[in-house]
mmCIF file of the C-alpha atoms, coordinates in Angstrom:
data_MODEL
# 
_entry.id   MODEL 
# 
loop_
_atom_site.group_PDB 
_atom_site.id 
_atom_site.type_symbol 
_atom_site.label_atom_id 
_atom_site.label_alt_id 
_atom_site.label_comp_id 
_atom_site.label_asym_id 
_atom_site.label_entity_id 
_atom_site.label_seq_id 
_atom_site.pdbx_PDB_ins_code 
_atom_site.Cartn_x 
_atom_site.Cartn_y 
_atom_site.Cartn_z 
_atom_site.occupancy 
_atom_site.B_iso_or_equiv 
_atom_site.pdbx_formal_charge 
_atom_site.auth_seq_id 
_atom_site.auth_comp_id 
_atom_site.auth_asym_id 
_atom_site.auth_atom_id 
_atom_site.pdbx_PDB_model_num 
ATOM 1   C CA . UNK A 1 1   ? -10.183 -14.677 -15.639 1.00 0.00 ? 1   UNK A CA 1 
ATOM 2   C CA . UNK A 1 2   ? -13.628 -16.239 -15.354 1.00 0.00 ? 2   UNK A CA 1 
ATOM 3   C CA . UNK A 1 3   ? -13.988 -15.005 -11.766 1.00 0.00 ? 3   UNK A CA 1 
ATOM 4   C CA . UNK A 1 4   ? -13.320 -11.435 -12.873 1.00 0.00 ? 4   UNK A CA 1 
ATOM 5   C CA . UNK A 1 5   ? -15.987 -11.669 -15.597 1.00 0.00 ? 5   UNK A CA 1 
ATOM 6   C CA . UNK A 1 6   ? -18.504 -13.015 -13.071 1.00 0.00 ? 6   UNK A CA 1 
ATOM 7   C CA . UNK A 1 7   ? -17.789 -10.182 -10.637 1.00 0.00 ? 7   UNK A CA 1 
ATOM 8   C CA . UNK A 1 8   ? -18.140 -7.513  -13.294 1.00 0.00 ? 8   UNK A CA 1 
ATOM 9   C CA . UNK A 1 9   ? -21.328 -9.036  -14.720 1.00 0.00 ? 9   UNK A CA 1 
ATOM 10  C CA . UNK A 1 10  ? -22.942 -9.081  -11.274 1.00 0.00 ? 10  UNK A CA 1 
ATOM 11  C CA . UNK A 1 11  ? -22.803 -5.313  -10.920 1.00 0.00 ? 11  UNK A CA 1 
ATOM 12  C CA . UNK A 1 12  ? -21.670 -3.511  -7.793  1.00 0.00 ? 12  UNK A CA 1 
ATOM 13  C CA . UNK A 1 13  ? -24.986 -3.487  -5.940  1.00 0.00 ? 13  UNK A CA 1 
ATOM 14  C CA . UNK A 1 14  ? -25.590 -7.219  -6.237  1.00 0.00 ? 14  UNK A CA 1 
ATOM 15  C CA . UNK A 1 15  ? -21.928 -8.011  -5.754  1.00 0.00 ? 15  UNK A CA 1 
ATOM 16  C CA . UNK A 1 16  ? -21.640 -6.224  -2.424  1.00 0.00 ? 16  UNK A CA 1 
ATOM 17  C CA . UNK A 1 17  ? -24.488 -8.269  -0.967  1.00 0.00 ? 17  UNK A CA 1 
ATOM 18  C CA . UNK A 1 18  ? -23.259 -11.575 -2.279  1.00 0.00 ? 18  UNK A CA 1 
ATOM 19  C CA . UNK A 1 19  ? -21.549 -14.418 -0.478  1.00 0.00 ? 19  UNK A CA 1 
ATOM 20  C CA . UNK A 1 20  ? -19.259 -14.586 -3.502  1.00 0.00 ? 20  UNK A CA 1 
ATOM 21  C CA . UNK A 1 21  ? -17.061 -11.935 -1.835  1.00 0.00 ? 21  UNK A CA 1 
ATOM 22  C CA . UNK A 1 22  ? -16.288 -14.372 0.963   1.00 0.00 ? 22  UNK A CA 1 
ATOM 23  C CA . UNK A 1 23  ? -15.740 -17.195 -1.511  1.00 0.00 ? 23  UNK A CA 1 
ATOM 24  C CA . UNK A 1 24  ? -13.288 -15.173 -3.626  1.00 0.00 ? 24  UNK A CA 1 
ATOM 25  C CA . UNK A 1 25  ? -11.452 -13.808 -0.592  1.00 0.00 ? 25  UNK A CA 1 
ATOM 26  C CA . UNK A 1 26  ? -11.006 -17.299 0.855   1.00 0.00 ? 26  UNK A CA 1 
ATOM 27  C CA . UNK A 1 27  ? -9.779  -18.611 -2.459  1.00 0.00 ? 27  UNK A CA 1 
ATOM 28  C CA . UNK A 1 28  ? -7.287  -15.762 -2.790  1.00 0.00 ? 28  UNK A CA 1 
ATOM 29  C CA . UNK A 1 29  ? -6.253  -16.069 0.883   1.00 0.00 ? 29  UNK A CA 1 
ATOM 30  C CA . UNK A 1 30  ? -5.191  -19.691 0.485   1.00 0.00 ? 30  UNK A CA 1 
ATOM 31  C CA . UNK A 1 31  ? -2.985  -18.895 -2.494  1.00 0.00 ? 31  UNK A CA 1 
ATOM 32  C CA . UNK A 1 32  ? -1.733  -15.664 -0.891  1.00 0.00 ? 32  UNK A CA 1 
ATOM 33  C CA . UNK A 1 33  ? -0.555  -17.403 2.271   1.00 0.00 ? 33  UNK A CA 1 
ATOM 34  C CA . UNK A 1 34  ? 1.314   -20.018 0.262   1.00 0.00 ? 34  UNK A CA 1 
ATOM 35  C CA . UNK A 1 35  ? 2.968   -17.402 -1.958  1.00 0.00 ? 35  UNK A CA 1 
ATOM 36  C CA . UNK A 1 36  ? 3.688   -14.789 0.727   1.00 0.00 ? 36  UNK A CA 1 
ATOM 37  C CA . UNK A 1 37  ? 4.628   -16.803 3.791   1.00 0.00 ? 37  UNK A CA 1 
ATOM 38  C CA . UNK A 1 38  ? 5.540   -20.261 2.566   1.00 0.00 ? 38  UNK A CA 1 
ATOM 39  C CA . UNK A 1 39  ? 7.398   -18.845 -0.438  1.00 0.00 ? 39  UNK A CA 1 
ATOM 40  C CA . UNK A 1 40  ? 5.699   -21.294 -2.770  1.00 0.00 ? 40  UNK A CA 1 
ATOM 41  C CA . UNK A 1 41  ? 6.638   -20.651 -6.376  1.00 0.00 ? 41  UNK A CA 1 
ATOM 42  C CA . UNK A 1 42  ? 4.036   -23.060 -7.732  1.00 0.00 ? 42  UNK A CA 1 
ATOM 43  C CA . UNK A 1 43  ? 1.098   -20.890 -6.621  1.00 0.00 ? 43  UNK A CA 1 
ATOM 44  C CA . UNK A 1 44  ? -0.157  -18.206 -8.979  1.00 0.00 ? 44  UNK A CA 1 
ATOM 45  C CA . UNK A 1 45  ? -2.129  -15.346 -7.459  1.00 0.00 ? 45  UNK A CA 1 
ATOM 46  C CA . UNK A 1 46  ? -5.166  -14.195 -9.455  1.00 0.00 ? 46  UNK A CA 1 
ATOM 47  C CA . UNK A 1 47  ? -4.894  -10.415 -9.225  1.00 0.00 ? 47  UNK A CA 1 
ATOM 48  C CA . UNK A 1 48  ? -7.744  -10.018 -11.698 1.00 0.00 ? 48  UNK A CA 1 
ATOM 49  C CA . UNK A 1 49  ? -9.902  -11.600 -8.998  1.00 0.00 ? 49  UNK A CA 1 
ATOM 50  C CA . UNK A 1 50  ? -8.756  -9.318  -6.168  1.00 0.00 ? 50  UNK A CA 1 
ATOM 51  C CA . UNK A 1 51  ? -8.604  -5.974  -8.024  1.00 0.00 ? 51  UNK A CA 1 
ATOM 52  C CA . UNK A 1 52  ? -12.423 -5.553  -8.309  1.00 0.00 ? 52  UNK A CA 1 
ATOM 53  C CA . UNK A 1 53  ? -12.699 -6.255  -4.575  1.00 0.00 ? 53  UNK A CA 1 
ATOM 54  C CA . UNK A 1 54  ? -10.118 -3.526  -3.933  1.00 0.00 ? 54  UNK A CA 1 
ATOM 55  C CA . UNK A 1 55  ? -12.084 -1.140  -6.157  1.00 0.00 ? 55  UNK A CA 1 
ATOM 56  C CA . UNK A 1 56  ? -15.242 -1.891  -4.159  1.00 0.00 ? 56  UNK A CA 1 
ATOM 57  C CA . UNK A 1 57  ? -13.372 -1.001  -0.967  1.00 0.00 ? 57  UNK A CA 1 
ATOM 58  C CA . UNK A 1 58  ? -13.092 -4.426  0.668   1.00 0.00 ? 58  UNK A CA 1 
ATOM 59  C CA . UNK A 1 59  ? -10.424 -3.981  3.407   1.00 0.00 ? 59  UNK A CA 1 
ATOM 60  C CA . UNK A 1 60  ? -9.088  -7.555  3.280   1.00 0.00 ? 60  UNK A CA 1 
ATOM 61  C CA . UNK A 1 61  ? -8.635  -7.293  -0.494  1.00 0.00 ? 61  UNK A CA 1 
ATOM 62  C CA . UNK A 1 62  ? -6.722  -4.043  0.038   1.00 0.00 ? 62  UNK A CA 1 
ATOM 63  C CA . UNK A 1 63  ? -4.500  -5.837  2.552   1.00 0.00 ? 63  UNK A CA 1 
ATOM 64  C CA . UNK A 1 64  ? -3.735  -8.693  0.141   1.00 0.00 ? 64  UNK A CA 1 
ATOM 65  C CA . UNK A 1 65  ? -2.952  -6.442  -2.804  1.00 0.00 ? 65  UNK A CA 1 
ATOM 66  C CA . UNK A 1 66  ? -1.087  -3.891  -0.677  1.00 0.00 ? 66  UNK A CA 1 
ATOM 67  C CA . UNK A 1 67  ? 1.115   -6.552  0.875   1.00 0.00 ? 67  UNK A CA 1 
ATOM 68  C CA . UNK A 1 68  ? 1.915   -8.092  -2.510  1.00 0.00 ? 68  UNK A CA 1 
ATOM 69  C CA . UNK A 1 69  ? 2.823   -4.690  -3.932  1.00 0.00 ? 69  UNK A CA 1 
ATOM 70  C CA . UNK A 1 70  ? 4.931   -3.785  -0.909  1.00 0.00 ? 70  UNK A CA 1 
ATOM 71  C CA . UNK A 1 71  ? 6.877   -7.056  -0.988  1.00 0.00 ? 71  UNK A CA 1 
ATOM 72  C CA . UNK A 1 72  ? 6.903   -7.562  -4.757  1.00 0.00 ? 72  UNK A CA 1 
ATOM 73  C CA . UNK A 1 73  ? 5.027   -10.867 -4.544  1.00 0.00 ? 73  UNK A CA 1 
ATOM 74  C CA . UNK A 1 74  ? 4.165   -11.850 -8.119  1.00 0.00 ? 74  UNK A CA 1 
ATOM 75  C CA . UNK A 1 75  ? 3.863   -8.152  -8.979  1.00 0.00 ? 75  UNK A CA 1 
ATOM 76  C CA . UNK A 1 76  ? 6.376   -5.423  -9.576  1.00 0.00 ? 76  UNK A CA 1 
ATOM 77  C CA . UNK A 1 77  ? 7.190   -3.894  -6.202  1.00 0.00 ? 77  UNK A CA 1 
ATOM 78  C CA . UNK A 1 78  ? 5.337   -0.621  -5.631  1.00 0.00 ? 78  UNK A CA 1 
ATOM 79  C CA . UNK A 1 79  ? 5.981   0.608   -2.088  1.00 0.00 ? 79  UNK A CA 1 
ATOM 80  C CA . UNK A 1 80  ? 3.885   3.765   -2.459  1.00 0.00 ? 80  UNK A CA 1 
ATOM 81  C CA . UNK A 1 81  ? 0.695   2.029   -3.592  1.00 0.00 ? 81  UNK A CA 1 
ATOM 82  C CA . UNK A 1 82  ? 1.305   -0.941  -1.298  1.00 0.00 ? 82  UNK A CA 1 
ATOM 83  C CA . UNK A 1 83  ? 1.595   1.258   1.797   1.00 0.00 ? 83  UNK A CA 1 
ATOM 84  C CA . UNK A 1 84  ? -1.409  3.345   0.725   1.00 0.00 ? 84  UNK A CA 1 
ATOM 85  C CA . UNK A 1 85  ? -3.569  0.217   0.405   1.00 0.00 ? 85  UNK A CA 1 
ATOM 86  C CA . UNK A 1 86  ? -2.343  -1.130  3.748   1.00 0.00 ? 86  UNK A CA 1 
ATOM 87  C CA . UNK A 1 87  ? -3.217  2.206   5.385   1.00 0.00 ? 87  UNK A CA 1 
ATOM 88  C CA . UNK A 1 88  ? -6.695  2.119   3.834   1.00 0.00 ? 88  UNK A CA 1 
ATOM 89  C CA . UNK A 1 89  ? -7.252  -1.433  5.063   1.00 0.00 ? 89  UNK A CA 1 
ATOM 90  C CA . UNK A 1 90  ? -5.894  -0.673  8.552   1.00 0.00 ? 90  UNK A CA 1 
ATOM 91  C CA . UNK A 1 91  ? -8.013  2.478   8.792   1.00 0.00 ? 91  UNK A CA 1 
ATOM 92  C CA . UNK A 1 92  ? -11.042 0.311   8.009   1.00 0.00 ? 92  UNK A CA 1 
ATOM 93  C CA . UNK A 1 93  ? -10.128 -1.993  10.915  1.00 0.00 ? 93  UNK A CA 1 
ATOM 94  C CA . UNK A 1 94  ? -8.169  -4.792  9.227   1.00 0.00 ? 94  UNK A CA 1 
ATOM 95  C CA . UNK A 1 95  ? -5.841  -6.130  11.933  1.00 0.00 ? 95  UNK A CA 1 
ATOM 96  C CA . UNK A 1 96  ? -3.469  -7.942  9.580   1.00 0.00 ? 96  UNK A CA 1 
ATOM 97  C CA . UNK A 1 97  ? -2.953  -4.742  7.586   1.00 0.00 ? 97  UNK A CA 1 
ATOM 98  C CA . UNK A 1 98  ? -2.247  -2.823  10.798  1.00 0.00 ? 98  UNK A CA 1 
ATOM 99  C CA . UNK A 1 99  ? 0.261   -5.455  11.901  1.00 0.00 ? 99  UNK A CA 1 
ATOM 100 C CA . UNK A 1 100 ? 1.906   -5.399  8.454   1.00 0.00 ? 100 UNK A CA 1 
ATOM 101 C CA . UNK A 1 101 ? 2.263   -1.622  8.759   1.00 0.00 ? 101 UNK A CA 1 
ATOM 102 C CA . UNK A 1 102 ? 3.809   -2.158  12.179  1.00 0.00 ? 102 UNK A CA 1 
ATOM 103 C CA . UNK A 1 103 ? 6.320   -4.520  10.565  1.00 0.00 ? 103 UNK A CA 1 
ATOM 104 C CA . UNK A 1 104 ? 7.045   -2.001  7.802   1.00 0.00 ? 104 UNK A CA 1 
ATOM 105 C CA . UNK A 1 105 ? 7.742   0.874   10.183  1.00 0.00 ? 105 UNK A CA 1 
ATOM 106 C CA . UNK A 1 106 ? 9.723   -1.307  12.591  1.00 0.00 ? 106 UNK A CA 1 
ATOM 107 C CA . UNK A 1 107 ? 11.962  -2.525  9.768   1.00 0.00 ? 107 UNK A CA 1 
ATOM 108 C CA . UNK A 1 108 ? 12.529  1.058   8.563   1.00 0.00 ? 108 UNK A CA 1 
ATOM 109 C CA . UNK A 1 109 ? 13.941  1.874   11.992  1.00 0.00 ? 109 UNK A CA 1 
ATOM 110 C CA . UNK A 1 110 ? 14.423  5.158   13.766  1.00 0.00 ? 110 UNK A CA 1 
ATOM 111 C CA . UNK A 1 111 ? 12.527  6.722   16.602  1.00 0.00 ? 111 UNK A CA 1 
ATOM 112 C CA . UNK A 1 112 ? 9.605   8.178   14.621  1.00 0.00 ? 112 UNK A CA 1 
ATOM 113 C CA . UNK A 1 113 ? 9.108   4.955   12.625  1.00 0.00 ? 113 UNK A CA 1 
ATOM 114 C CA . UNK A 1 114 ? 9.259   2.851   15.788  1.00 0.00 ? 114 UNK A CA 1 
ATOM 115 C CA . UNK A 1 115 ? 6.613   5.075   17.341  1.00 0.00 ? 115 UNK A CA 1 
ATOM 116 C CA . UNK A 1 116 ? 4.373   4.399   14.330  1.00 0.00 ? 116 UNK A CA 1 
ATOM 117 C CA . UNK A 1 117 ? 5.159   0.674   14.517  1.00 0.00 ? 117 UNK A CA 1 
ATOM 118 C CA . UNK A 1 118 ? 4.232   0.620   18.205  1.00 0.00 ? 118 UNK A CA 1 
ATOM 119 C CA . UNK A 1 119 ? 0.935   2.378   17.467  1.00 0.00 ? 119 UNK A CA 1 
ATOM 120 C CA . UNK A 1 120 ? 0.038   -0.158  14.774  1.00 0.00 ? 120 UNK A CA 1 
ATOM 121 C CA . UNK A 1 121 ? 1.138   -3.130  16.865  1.00 0.00 ? 121 UNK A CA 1 
ATOM 122 C CA . UNK A 1 122 ? -0.871  -2.030  19.896  1.00 0.00 ? 122 UNK A CA 1 
ATOM 123 C CA . UNK A 1 123 ? -3.917  -0.706  18.001  1.00 0.00 ? 123 UNK A CA 1 
ATOM 124 C CA . UNK A 1 124 ? -5.898  -2.830  15.526  1.00 0.00 ? 124 UNK A CA 1 
ATOM 125 C CA . UNK A 1 125 ? -2.755  -4.862  14.869  1.00 0.00 ? 125 UNK A CA 1 
ATOM 126 C CA . UNK A 1 126 ? -2.769  -6.311  18.392  1.00 0.00 ? 126 UNK A CA 1 
ATOM 127 C CA . UNK A 1 127 ? -5.116  -9.062  17.246  1.00 0.00 ? 127 UNK A CA 1 
ATOM 128 C CA . UNK A 1 128 ? -2.565  -10.203 14.650  1.00 0.00 ? 128 UNK A CA 1 
ATOM 129 C CA . UNK A 1 129 ? 0.503   -10.175 16.891  1.00 0.00 ? 129 UNK A CA 1 
ATOM 130 C CA . UNK A 1 130 ? 2.804   -13.126 16.537  1.00 0.00 ? 130 UNK A CA 1 
ATOM 131 C CA . UNK A 1 131 ? 6.022   -14.003 18.367  1.00 0.00 ? 131 UNK A CA 1 
ATOM 132 C CA . UNK A 1 132 ? 8.223   -11.786 16.148  1.00 0.00 ? 132 UNK A CA 1 
ATOM 133 C CA . UNK A 1 133 ? 5.886   -8.816  16.476  1.00 0.00 ? 133 UNK A CA 1 
ATOM 134 C CA . UNK A 1 134 ? 5.845   -9.171  20.264  1.00 0.00 ? 134 UNK A CA 1 
ATOM 135 C CA . UNK A 1 135 ? 9.657   -9.127  20.203  1.00 0.00 ? 135 UNK A CA 1 
ATOM 136 C CA . UNK A 1 136 ? 9.514   -5.975  18.079  1.00 0.00 ? 136 UNK A CA 1 
ATOM 137 C CA . UNK A 1 137 ? 7.318   -4.271  20.690  1.00 0.00 ? 137 UNK A CA 1 
ATOM 138 C CA . UNK A 1 138 ? 9.767   -5.214  23.450  1.00 0.00 ? 138 UNK A CA 1 
ATOM 139 C CA . UNK A 1 139 ? 12.622  -3.859  21.341  1.00 0.00 ? 139 UNK A CA 1 
ATOM 140 C CA . UNK A 1 140 ? 10.774  -0.586  20.729  1.00 0.00 ? 140 UNK A CA 1 
ATOM 141 C CA . UNK A 1 141 ? 10.045  -0.172  24.441  1.00 0.00 ? 141 UNK A CA 1 
ATOM 142 C CA . UNK A 1 142 ? 13.669  -0.950  25.330  1.00 0.00 ? 142 UNK A CA 1 
ATOM 143 C CA . UNK A 1 143 ? 14.867  1.715   22.883  1.00 0.00 ? 143 UNK A CA 1 
ATOM 144 C CA . UNK A 1 144 ? 12.474  4.229   24.387  1.00 0.00 ? 144 UNK A CA 1 
ATOM 145 C CA . UNK A 1 145 ? 13.697  3.441   27.904  1.00 0.00 ? 145 UNK A CA 1 
ATOM 146 C CA . UNK A 1 146 ? 17.305  3.699   26.779  1.00 0.00 ? 146 UNK A CA 1 
ATOM 147 C CA . UNK A 1 147 ? 16.653  7.079   25.122  1.00 0.00 ? 147 UNK A CA 1 
ATOM 148 C CA . UNK A 1 148 ? 14.932  8.333   28.275  1.00 0.00 ? 148 UNK A CA 1 
ATOM 149 C CA . UNK A 1 149 ? 17.905  7.245   30.370  1.00 0.00 ? 149 UNK A CA 1 
ATOM 150 C CA . UNK A 1 150 ? 20.230  9.183   28.048  1.00 0.00 ? 150 UNK A CA 1 
ATOM 151 C CA . UNK A 1 151 ? 18.133  12.294  28.526  1.00 0.00 ? 151 UNK A CA 1 
ATOM 152 C CA . UNK A 1 152 ? 18.309  11.961  32.302  1.00 0.00 ? 152 UNK A CA 1 
ATOM 153 C CA . UNK A 1 153 ? 22.068  11.318  32.258  1.00 0.00 ? 153 UNK A CA 1 
ATOM 154 C CA . UNK A 1 154 ? 22.702  14.356  30.095  1.00 0.00 ? 154 UNK A CA 1 
ATOM 155 C CA . UNK A 1 155 ? 20.676  16.737  32.308  1.00 0.00 ? 155 UNK A CA 1 
ATOM 156 C CA . UNK A 1 156 ? 22.939  18.958  34.378  1.00 0.00 ? 156 UNK A CA 1 
ATOM 157 C CA . UNK A 1 157 ? 22.742  18.469  38.108  1.00 0.00 ? 157 UNK A CA 1 
ATOM 158 C CA . UNK A 1 158 ? 22.066  21.448  40.315  1.00 0.00 ? 158 UNK A CA 1 
# 
């Protein structure tokens, strides 16, 4: 795409200090939200635009690409790379990536995954909590309380 050629021609040093990063991220964000959350089939995501941003280490770009790979949005689903990119973005402080990881681990289920989900939801992901994510936290806490009550019931009395 033309945007990709512009990014490459700018060179990494100039590119990293340019307001074009913000411009390209906003442009991708608009299309991403329509494709990912509104399930619009008329929107085409420009992955040639976002890939250089991922290569330069931009956390929000890693979130966008990671989420698309994880969910198979206009790309072949690749859970391994998608999760890796979401972890990189979350580790760099991206709250939406952290919340998405919380969703991933909550949906996988099980005590250890719910613990991870809780950590992501209450860490950087707390900023991106929505109604469903708040319900997930309540569910996780209820499961923990229930498991604790089972432990206390099963302890022999003296």
